[in-house]
FINUTOR-439180 format. One line per 5 residues: number of its first residue (from 1); for each residue x, y negated, z negated of C-alpha. Coordinates in Angstrom, 1 decimal, always signed. Layout:
NUM	X,Y,Z; ...
END
This chain:
1	-25.2,+44.5,+68.7; -24.5,+40.8,+68.0; -20.9,+39.7,+68.7; -20.8,+38.2,+65.2; -21.6,+41.6,+63.5
6	-19.2,+43.4,+65.9; -16.4,+41.0,+64.9; -17.1,+41.4,+61.2; -16.9,+45.2,+61.5; -13.8,+45.0,+63.6
11	-12.1,+43.3,+60.6; -12.0,+46.8,+58.9; -11.0,+48.9,+61.9; -7.4,+49.2,+60.5; -7.6,+49.5,+56.7
16	-3.9,+49.2,+56.1; -3.6,+46.1,+58.2; -6.7,+44.6,+56.7; -5.4,+45.1,+53.2; -2.0,+43.8,+54.0
21	-3.3,+40.7,+55.7; -5.8,+40.0,+52.8; -2.9,+40.2,+50.3; -0.7,+37.9,+52.3; -3.4,+35.4,+52.9
26	-4.4,+35.6,+49.2; -0.8,+34.8,+48.2; -0.7,+31.9,+50.6; -4.1,+30.6,+49.5; -3.3,+31.1,+45.8
31	-0.1,+29.2,+46.2; -1.8,+26.4,+48.1; -4.6,+26.1,+45.5; -2.1,+26.2,+42.7; +0.0,+23.5,+44.3
36	-3.1,+21.4,+45.0; -4.2,+21.7,+41.4; -0.7,+20.9,+40.1; -0.5,+17.8,+42.4; -3.8,+16.5,+41.2
41	-3.1,+17.2,+37.5; +0.4,+15.6,+37.7; -0.9,+12.5,+39.5; -3.7,+12.1,+37.0; -1.1,+12.4,+34.2
46	+1.1,+9.8,+35.9; -1.8,+7.4,+36.2; -2.7,+8.0,+32.5; +0.9,+7.5,+31.4; +1.3,+4.3,+33.4
51	-1.8,+2.9,+31.7; -0.9,+4.0,+28.1; +2.8,+4.1,+27.4; +5.9,+2.2,+28.6; +3.6,-0.7,+29.4
56	+4.4,-2.7,+26.2; +6.6,-5.7,+26.0; +8.2,-6.9,+22.7; +8.5,-10.6,+22.3; +10.7,-11.9,+19.4
61	+12.3,-15.2,+18.5; +15.5,-15.8,+20.5; +18.4,-14.3,+18.6; +16.2,-12.5,+16.1; +16.6,-8.8,+15.3
66	+14.5,-8.3,+12.2; +16.4,-9.9,+9.3; +19.8,-9.2,+11.0; +19.5,-12.2,+13.4; +18.4,-15.8,+13.4
71	+16.3,-18.0,+15.6; +13.0,-19.9,+14.9; +9.7,-18.1,+14.6; +7.1,-18.1,+17.4; +3.9,-20.0,+17.0
76	+0.3,-19.1,+17.4; +0.0,-21.4,+20.4; +2.9,-19.6,+22.2; +1.2,-16.3,+21.6; -2.1,-17.7,+23.0
81	-0.2,-18.7,+26.1; +1.0,-15.2,+26.6; -2.6,-13.9,+26.4; -3.6,-16.0,+29.5; -0.9,-14.4,+31.7
86	-2.0,-12.0,+34.5; -2.0,-8.2,+33.8; -1.9,-8.8,+30.0; -4.4,-6.5,+28.5; -3.9,-7.4,+24.8
91	-1.4,-8.9,+22.4; -0.8,-7.8,+18.8; +1.4,-10.0,+16.7; +2.8,-10.0,+13.2; +4.8,-11.9,+10.6
96	+7.5,-9.9,+8.8; +8.8,-11.0,+5.4; +10.7,-9.5,+2.4; +9.5,-8.8,-1.1; +12.0,-8.6,-3.9
101	+11.8,-8.5,-7.7; +11.8,-12.3,-7.6; +8.5,-12.6,-5.7; +6.9,-9.3,-6.3; +6.3,-6.6,-9.0
106	+7.2,-3.9,-6.5; +10.3,-1.8,-6.9; +11.9,-0.8,-3.6; +11.7,+3.0,-2.8; +15.0,+2.8,-0.9
111	+18.4,+3.3,-2.4; +21.0,+1.1,-0.8; +23.8,+3.6,-0.8; +27.2,+2.8,+0.7; +25.7,+1.3,+3.9
116	+23.4,-1.0,+2.1; +26.1,-2.2,-0.4; +28.5,-2.8,+2.4; +26.1,-4.8,+4.4; +25.1,-6.9,+1.4
121	+28.7,-7.6,+0.5; +29.5,-8.6,+4.1; +26.5,-10.9,+4.2; +27.5,-12.5,+0.9; +31.2,-12.9,+1.8
126	+32.2,-10.2,-0.7; +30.5,-11.9,-3.7; +27.6,-9.9,-5.2; +24.5,-12.1,-5.3; +23.3,-13.6,-8.5
131	+19.6,-13.4,-9.1; +17.7,-13.6,-5.9; +15.6,-10.6,-7.0; +18.2,-8.0,-6.4; +18.1,-5.5,-9.2
136	+21.2,-4.5,-11.2; +23.3,-7.7,-10.7; +25.9,-6.6,-8.2; +24.0,-3.4,-7.3; +22.1,-4.3,-4.1
141	+18.5,-2.9,-3.8; +17.0,-3.2,-0.3; +13.9,-5.3,-0.2; +10.4,-4.2,+0.5; +9.1,-5.1,+4.0
146	+5.9,-7.2,+4.0; +4.0,-7.2,+7.3; +1.1,-9.3,+8.3; -0.6,-8.2,+11.5; -3.6,-9.2,+13.5
151	-4.4,-5.5,+14.2; -4.2,-2.7,+11.6; -7.3,-0.7,+12.5; -5.5,+1.8,+14.7; -2.4,+2.9,+12.8
156	-1.6,+5.7,+15.3; -1.5,+3.3,+18.3; +0.4,+0.6,+16.4; +2.9,+3.1,+15.1; +3.7,+4.9,+18.3
161	+1.4,+7.8,+17.5; +3.1,+8.9,+14.3; +1.5,+6.9,+11.5; -1.6,+7.9,+9.7; -3.8,+6.7,+6.9
166	-3.6,+9.3,+4.1; -5.9,+7.6,+1.6; -8.3,+4.6,+1.5; -9.2,+2.5,+4.4; -7.9,-0.4,+6.5
171	-9.1,-4.0,+6.3; -10.1,-6.9,+8.6; -6.7,-8.3,+9.5; -8.1,-11.7,+10.5; -9.7,-12.4,+7.0
176	-7.5,-14.1,+4.4; -7.8,-11.6,+1.6; -5.4,-10.3,-1.1; -5.5,-6.6,+0.1; -2.8,-4.4,+1.4
181	-1.9,-1.0,+2.9; +1.1,+0.5,+1.1; +3.6,+3.0,+2.4; +3.5,+6.5,+0.8; +7.1,+6.4,-0.7
186	+6.6,+2.9,-2.0; +3.3,+3.8,-3.5; +4.8,+6.9,-5.2; +7.8,+4.8,-6.5; +5.4,+2.2,-8.1
191	+2.7,+4.7,-9.2; +0.1,+3.0,-6.8; -3.0,+4.5,-5.5; -6.1,+3.2,-3.8; -7.7,+0.5,-6.0
196	-4.4,-0.2,-7.8; -3.0,-3.7,-7.9; +0.4,-5.3,-7.6; +1.9,-8.8,-7.7; +3.3,-10.5,-4.6
201	+3.9,-14.2,-3.9; +2.2,-15.0,-7.2; -1.0,-13.3,-6.1; -2.6,-10.1,-7.2; -3.1,-7.6,-4.3
206	-5.4,-4.6,-4.3; -4.3,-1.5,-2.6; -6.8,-0.8,+0.2; -5.1,+2.3,+1.6; -1.9,+4.4,+1.7
211	-0.2,+5.3,+5.0; +2.5,+7.7,+6.0; +4.8,+6.6,+8.8; +7.0,+9.7,+8.7; +10.3,+8.0,+7.7
216	+11.6,+6.4,+4.4; +12.3,+2.9,+5.9; +8.8,+2.4,+7.3; +7.1,+3.9,+4.2; +8.9,+1.3,+2.1
221	+6.5,-1.4,+3.3; +3.2,-3.2,+2.7; +0.8,-4.3,+5.4; -1.3,-7.4,+4.7; -3.8,-9.5,+6.7
226	-1.8,-12.0,+8.8; -3.5,-15.2,+7.5; -2.7,-14.0,+3.9; +1.0,-13.5,+4.3; +1.3,-16.7,+6.4
231	-0.3,-18.7,+3.6; +1.4,-17.2,+0.6; +4.9,-17.1,+2.2; +4.6,-20.7,+3.4; +4.8,-19.8,+7.1
236	+1.4,-20.9,+8.3; +1.0,-20.3,+12.1; +4.3,-18.6,+12.4; +4.9,-15.2,+14.0; +8.1,-13.1,+14.1
241	+7.0,-10.5,+16.6; +4.5,-9.9,+19.4; +3.7,-6.7,+21.3; +2.2,-7.3,+24.7; +0.1,-4.5,+26.3
246	+0.3,-4.6,+30.1; -2.5,-3.0,+32.2; +0.1,-0.8,+34.0; +3.7,+0.0,+33.9; +3.9,-1.1,+37.5
251	+3.2,-4.7,+36.3; +5.7,-4.8,+33.4; +8.6,-6.3,+35.2; +6.5,-9.2,+36.6; +4.9,-9.8,+33.2
256	+8.3,-9.9,+31.5; +9.4,-12.6,+34.0; +6.2,-14.5,+33.5; +6.6,-14.5,+29.7; +10.2,-15.6,+30.0
261	+9.2,-18.4,+32.3; +6.3,-19.5,+30.1; +8.3,-19.5,+26.8; +11.8,-20.0,+27.9; +14.9,-17.8,+27.2
266	+16.0,-20.1,+24.4; +12.7,-19.6,+22.6; +12.0,-15.9,+22.8; +13.8,-12.6,+23.6; +11.5,-10.5,+25.9
271	+12.3,-6.8,+26.0; +10.3,-3.9,+27.6; +10.7,-0.1,+27.6; +10.0,+0.2,+31.4; +13.4,+1.7,+32.2
276	+13.0,+4.5,+29.6; +9.4,+5.1,+30.7; +10.4,+5.3,+34.4; +13.0,+7.9,+33.4; +10.3,+9.9,+31.6
281	+8.0,+9.6,+34.7; +10.7,+10.7,+37.1; +10.3,+14.4,+36.4; +6.5,+14.0,+37.0; +7.1,+12.3,+40.3
286	+9.4,+15.1,+41.3; +6.8,+17.7,+40.4; +4.2,+15.8,+42.4; +6.4,+15.7,+45.5; +7.4,+19.4,+45.1
291	+3.7,+20.4,+44.7; +2.7,+18.4,+47.8; +5.4,+19.9,+50.0; +4.6,+23.4,+48.7; +0.9,+22.8,+49.4
296	+1.6,+21.8,+53.0; +4.0,+24.8,+53.4; +1.4,+27.2,+52.0; -1.3,+25.9,+54.3; +0.9,+26.0,+57.4
301	+2.1,+29.5,+56.4; -1.5,+30.7,+56.2; -2.4,+29.2,+59.6; +0.7,+30.8,+61.2; -0.1,+34.2,+59.6
306	-3.6,+34.3,+60.9; -2.6,+33.0,+64.3; +0.1,+35.7,+64.8; -2.2,+38.4,+63.4; -5.0,+37.5,+65.7
311	-2.6,+37.1,+68.6; -1.4,+40.7,+68.0; -5.0,+42.0,+67.6; -6.1,+40.3,+70.8; -3.2,+41.7,+72.8
316	-4.0,+45.2,+71.5; -7.6,+44.9,+72.7; -7.0,+43.6,+76.2; -8.7,+46.6,+77.7; -11.6,+46.2,+75.4
321	-11.9,+42.5,+76.4; -11.8,+43.5,+80.1; -14.6,+46.0,+79.6; -16.7,+43.4,+77.8; -16.2,+40.9,+80.7
326	-16.9,+43.6,+83.2; -20.4,+44.3,+81.7; -21.1,+40.6,+81.7; -19.9,+39.2,+78.3; -19.2,+35.5,+78.4
331	-15.9,+34.0,+77.3; -17.8,+32.3,+74.4; -19.0,+35.6,+73.1; -15.6,+37.2,+73.3; -14.0,+34.2,+71.5
336	-16.8,+34.2,+68.9; -16.2,+37.9,+68.2; -12.6,+37.4,+67.4; -13.4,+34.2,+65.4; -15.9,+36.2,+63.4
341	-13.3,+38.9,+62.7; -10.7,+36.3,+61.7; -13.3,+34.6,+59.5; -13.9,+37.8,+57.5; -10.2,+38.4,+57.0
346	-9.5,+34.8,+56.0; -12.4,+34.5,+53.6; -11.5,+37.7,+51.9; -8.0,+36.5,+51.4; -9.2,+33.0,+50.4
351	-11.6,+34.5,+47.8; -8.8,+36.5,+46.2; -6.4,+33.5,+46.4; -8.9,+31.1,+44.7; -9.3,+33.5,+41.8
356	-5.6,+34.0,+41.4; -4.9,+30.3,+41.7; -7.5,+29.4,+39.1; -6.0,+31.9,+36.7; -2.4,+31.1,+37.1
361	-2.4,+27.4,+38.0; -2.0,+26.2,+34.4; +0.9,+28.6,+33.8; +2.7,+27.4,+37.0; +2.2,+23.8,+35.9
366	+3.6,+24.5,+32.5; +6.7,+26.2,+34.0; +7.2,+23.1,+36.3; +7.1,+20.6,+33.4; +8.6,+22.8,+30.6
371	+12.0,+21.2,+31.0; +10.6,+17.7,+30.6; +7.9,+17.9,+27.9; +10.2,+17.0,+25.0; +11.3,+13.7,+26.4
376	+10.0,+10.9,+24.1; +9.3,+7.4,+25.2; +9.9,+4.4,+23.0; +12.1,+5.2,+20.1; +10.9,+4.0,+16.7
381	+12.7,+1.0,+15.1; +10.8,+0.6,+11.9; +9.1,-2.5,+10.7; +12.0,-4.9,+11.5; +11.2,-4.8,+15.3
386	+7.6,-5.7,+15.1; +4.4,-4.0,+14.0; +3.9,-2.4,+17.4; +6.9,-0.2,+16.6; +6.4,-0.2,+12.9
391	+5.9,+3.4,+12.2; +8.6,+4.7,+14.6; +8.2,+7.8,+16.7; +7.5,+8.2,+20.4; +4.9,+9.5,+22.8
396	+5.5,+12.7,+24.7; +4.8,+11.6,+28.2; +4.8,+14.9,+30.0; +2.8,+17.1,+27.5; -0.8,+18.3,+27.8
401	-1.0,+18.6,+31.6; -3.9,+20.9,+32.5; -5.4,+21.9,+35.8; -9.1,+22.1,+36.4; -10.9,+23.9,+39.3
406	-14.0,+22.1,+40.3; -16.8,+23.3,+42.6; -15.8,+20.6,+45.2; -12.3,+21.9,+45.2; -13.5,+25.5,+46.0
411	-15.7,+24.1,+48.8; -12.6,+22.3,+50.2; -10.7,+25.5,+50.0; -13.3,+27.4,+51.9; -13.6,+24.7,+54.5
416	-9.8,+24.8,+55.0; -9.9,+28.6,+55.3; -12.7,+28.4,+58.0; -10.7,+25.8,+60.0; -7.6,+28.0,+59.8
421	-9.5,+31.1,+60.9; -11.2,+29.3,+63.8; -8.0,+27.7,+65.1; -5.8,+30.7,+64.5; -8.1,+33.1,+66.3
426	-9.7,+30.9,+69.0; -6.5,+30.0,+70.7; -5.2,+33.5,+71.4; -8.7,+34.9,+72.1; -9.5,+32.2,+74.6
431	-6.2,+32.8,+76.4; -7.0,+36.5,+76.8; -10.6,+35.8,+77.6; -9.6,+33.9,+80.7; -8.0,+37.0,+82.3
436	-10.0,+38.7,+85.0; -11.3,+42.2,+84.2; -9.7,+43.7,+87.3; -6.3,+42.4,+86.3; -6.7,+43.8,+82.7
441	-7.8,+47.2,+84.0; -5.0,+47.4,+86.6; -2.5,+46.5,+83.9; -3.7,+49.3,+81.7
END
């Protein structure tokens, strides 16, 4: 009988021990596979997050915070300089203005309330404005935000993943045309729909689409082509906000410094969300580390288990080994027999462990990240902070992490199991195989 076949049959000589060992190895293998899948999935998510969120930089005129600050607008040439910097993937920029009843037919959809009245009185030194387009004499009505942008084709991306076009279509933002997207609450207030018209800056605008940004402030706005608002508002070539997309969050700090050096701190305020994004990524990094250490621990545990088991089995069969050697069996055949036995036990445990790991890996990953999936990145600031944040909202950085068991991963698992079986059984078997038959028989 071949020593390989004999070894395979020996794996079932003690049914209880075989079952126990298979279960223990299955748990070890399943844990190792689960942690490997978690490690891969989390690392893939980290790479995706680094390339998609937290890698934006907001550039505004120095001292400007919407209409609450001051400063001088940026220029197109300054934005073009930013585009040439290393690691800058893209730059979207906009010009923000205000529409009132003096330069538009639109009626604001926002009621000032006590906060709005207080701010207006403070701004006017306690004297209600006369004219200026504010309805009701001393009753202040917040203006309508007018945004001109070079990129309006992807509202979800521009609005932090919260804005959506509910009717109509977008337009070419680089073409000087009297078209506009209108916020849903502003459209309802002024009875506007797709194809309707309104007056602004002495021109007649056609409503190209209606968008919903999820909040009243952002929905009280109109979005126009950038050249159009620059021309009609008398601000040709001027820009009030730029959003710089960096190729990776790892390069944000260096890019912020490069922009500041290029434009100067007296010209532009440069702000990034890197710190907030790093805080959101911290739980993922912890999970990656935990899964890696757990993976190593599970593999080591499996190797130790099979080593101790085979050591026990070999010691139990010292007499049998002596008989084999007495009838001429070589050390290689004796070692091969025990390796074959260990291989059967390990592969059985590995097979069960792979199935269990594939079934439960997603559940384990969800448990690991459940405490972090509600952390948003990049709070919304409405239209005043630039069109890149126009629609508010945030991106859930830790959500939608899924594991995937590929054929190559199974092959790696089987290869690892074979290595563990060979190493774990060969060492104790070889040590016993070196004993002389007479010594073994005398010891018995």
